[in-house]
Every structure is written in structure tokens, then in C-alpha cells.
N, C-alpha and C positions, 0 to 999 in steps of 0.2 A: 756680984751683976753690974755690968754695965748701965751707966744711966740713960733711960731713954731720951731719946731727941728727935726732933724731926727735922733736920737740917737740910738733908736733901730734899724731902718733900715740900719744904718751904720755899728751896730754890726754885724748884720745879713751878710752884703757884707762881713766885715772883717773877719769874721770865715769863710766863704765859700772861699775865697782869700787864706786864710791859712789852709783850708783843716780841718777846726776845728769844730766838731759836735757838737749839741745842744740837749738837751731834754726838752721838753713842756709837762706839763700834764693839760688836758683838765677839767675844772671844771664845771659841770652841776648843777645849782643852784637848782634843783629839787630833788638832790640828796646830798645835803651838810647836815652832822649834826653838828650845831653849837656848840653843845657841846664836840664834840670830833675834831673839825677844827684845833684848835690851836696844837695838839698833831700831825697830819697830816701835818701840815705846817711846823712844827718842823721836822717832818722827812724828809720833801722834801727839807729842807735846808742841814740838813746831808748829804744827797745823792746827792745833787750838782744840783737840778732841775735849769735850766737856765730861764724858761719863766712860766707864769700861764695863759693859754686860758679860759677867762671867758664867757659862754653862751653856746646856743645851739639850735637846730634848732625848738623846742617847747619848751616854759617855763610856767608852769601853777603857779609857786611859783616866785614871782619876788624879789630875795634875791641878785640881782648883787652887788647892793651897801654894801651890810653887808659884802659880799664875798671879794670884794675889800678893803673895812675899814680894815679887819682881815687880808688879806695878807701884806697891808702896816705896820700892826702894828705889826705884828710878824715876817717878811721876808723883804729882800731887794730886791726881784724877781720883776722883772716887771710883770704887771696884764694887760694883753691884751685882749681887748674884741673880742669874737666870735661871732658875732651876728647873729641871724637867722632873724631880721628884724629890721627896723628903730626904733622899740619899745624898743629894747635892747641895748640902748646907754647910758651910765653914764659916765657924765664929770670927774669923779674921776679917771678913769683909765690912764694909763700910754699911752695906744696905743691903736689902732683898727684897726683889720683886715678887711679892707673894700673889701669886697669879690664880686667879680662879678663872678655868675656861668657860666662860657664859655663851661662848657661841656651840657649845656641844651639850650633850645630855649625860657625859660620863661623870658619875656623882664622886668617883675617884678624884677626879681633876676639878669638880665644883667646889668639894668640902674635904674628902676623904684625907687627901695627904695633907691636907693642912692641920686635921687635927692629930697628925702624927708627930708634925713639925711645931706644933705650937709650944711644948714645954721647952723644947730646945732653944727655940727663937726666945721665948721670954726669958730663959736662963743667962743667954748668951747677951741679951740685951741690942743686939743688931736694929737699926731702924727697919721698920717693915714699912712697905709701900705696898698698900693695899691695890690690886690692877686688876681690872676687867680684862681678861685676854682673849680677844677673838681671830680666829681663823677665817680667813678671806679667800677664797677659790684663786687658784693663780695659773692654771693652765696645765698643771701636772701634780700627782700624787706626792707631796712632799713628806719629808722624815716625821714632822710634827705631827700632821693628820693622821699617819699610819700609827704612830706609836701611841698617840691618844685615844684612838679609836673611835674619833669623830668627824663627822662630816663639814667641810668648811662652807661657810656661809658664799651664797652667791654674789659674784663680784656685779653683777647688773640689778642688785635689790638694795639699793642704798636704805631703803625705808627698814627693810629688816634687820639691817646691821644698827641704824640709828634708833630703833625701838630699843634694841638688845642693850645698847649702850646707856640709854636712859634707865631702864630697869636696873643695869648694874649701879650707876650711880644713885638712885633710889634706894638701893640696899647697903648703900653706905662705901660703895669701892671709891677709892680717891686719884684714881689714873684709868687712862683707857688705853688697851695696846693692840693696834690693829696689825696684824702680821699675816703677809704673804706665804712666809714660810721660807726656811733655806732653799737656794737653789729655785726659787719660784721662777716662771716665764715670765709673768708680768705682775706688776707691783701692784698694791691698793689702789684702786681707782680713784682720781681725784673728787669724782661725784661722792663715793663712800665716805671719804676722808670729809667733806664738805658737809654731808646730811648729819654726821656724827658731829660736827662743830658746831652746828646751829641747834644743836638738841641736847648738849650736856656742857657743864663748865670746869670740866675735869682739864688736867693735861692730857694731851694725846701724844703717844708715841706710835710712830709708824715704821714699820720694816718688812724685809722681804721684797726681793727684786728692785731694790733700787741699787741700779749699776751704772748711772751717769750723773752728770751735773743736773742735766734737765730734769732727769727723775725726781732727783733730791729738790729741786727747785719746786718742782708741781706740787708735791707732797707738802711742803711749807706754804705753800699759796694756797693750798686747798684747807689749812687749818692743822697742821701736824705742827707740834710743839718740840718733838723731837722725833728726828730721823735717824734710823738706826741701819749700820751696814755690817754686813758679817762674810759671809764666803766670798763676795764681790769681790773683795780686796784680795784675795789669795790668787785669783784670776786675773785681775788688774791691779798692779801695785799703785797705778797713777789714780785708782779710783778715791783712796784715802783723800790726796790734797784735792781733787775732782770736788767731792761732796763737802770738805771743809771750806773750799771756796764759794761754794752755792748758798751755804751756811751764813758766811759772811758777808756775801753779796747781798743775800736775803736781809741781813740785819741791818745794812748799811743804806737799805733802799735802792741797791742797783740791781741790774740785770746784766747778764752775758750779753756782750755785743755779738 
């Protein structure tokens, strides 16, 4: 069994305390072209990507192990599992976002899948990042809301989201993930992020609908510690350097002119 560690958890907390922001790229196994993937990884290293999240709500082509192998071969960037179910666990990952879907009332995603995964996670020694996962309404039905059989939280009710995050923190969850979902029309509103930031001390991860420098910078300014970009990079190859520049500018105290 691997020795339990808190390397990535400690890093997230350290960066939060220092007000230093991070950039994560979400890799969907169904959308990876392995012929060009090494080039993409080289680009990610060049632009200072901090984390790779690997997984998704629905995976039809299991290639998580191949993705992690490539990440470890071509980069030193941590590969963190972003599982849609207990089937999406691979012991070669550096860590796992153990997501409890606290915005919904589906018991299988609150605790059920976690019970199934627990023995495997304990045996593997993967670093477990206990995370309160909240879906925020984004203007359209997303894959994650459909697959999870839950209703996203209203984007114009920051108080509800903040109280949910508070409850998650009181239950012992160490991170909060606010997600508008893959292909979202609108990102998580700054007002929602700010309300959560004012009420919890955990690192806050924000994803979904972040498809520009400005949207990334807005999320960071509202209190996000990590911004996540996924499908947007496929539609706009310039998005990776744009978001990377936004994170760098924020950490430098600069703004885009």
C-alpha cells in the first residue's frame, strides 16, 4: 500500500493562504487524440498549467490509464482523477477529487459511490481530496446534471450556494468545487463565487463556461483559488494560453490592458 500523503491538499491550502491562484485543465478521455496529446502536454507545461483533472460524467472509451501514463511521461504536472463514478478510479493517479454532490439529493453521489470506492482507494494509497461538488445552473442542460439526476442550483441565489458550501465544510469536506458543467452557456456568476468565499475557508475550485481571459480573471477576482477549463480548449486552442495568462496576471497583480 502506498504511504498516505497530503501533498496536493497542502499545496492547495498553501496557495490559498498566499492568495496564489492555480490553473487546471480537465481532460475528457473520450476527447483525447493520442497522436497529438504529447504536443498538447508540451503546450500545457509551457504555459504553466498547475493540475490535470482526468475524467468526466460519462466515459464511453476508457483511456484514463493511458492519459495518466502520458502525463507522467511528458510532464511533472499532477494527474488528479475527476471521477463520474467508482468505475473511473485508476491507482496510477497522483490524487482523486472524491466528489460528494452536495448540491443535489441523489444519495448515490452523496455517499453511495464513495462506499464502493473506499476499499480500493485505501489500498491504492491515492491522495484523497474530499470535495463538496456543487452544480450551478448554466443556461442549458449539461451532461453532468442529466447523468447525476440532480437539479443545478439557481445561479441567482448565491445565499443558497453559500449555505450549502458552509454545510459541506462543517461536515468535513476540505475543498469546494463550483461547476457550471461541460458546455455551459454561462459560467458560475462572480456573486456566487464571492458568497461562497465569504463563508468558507476551504480552497474553491471553479469550472464550466470559462471560455475567455476575462471570465477566468472574474472568477479569480471573486475568490476562486483554481479555475478549470475543459471543452473550451477544444473549440478554441488559444484558450489555454489566454487562461494561463489570466492566472499569471492575477498572481502578478496585473490586469489586462
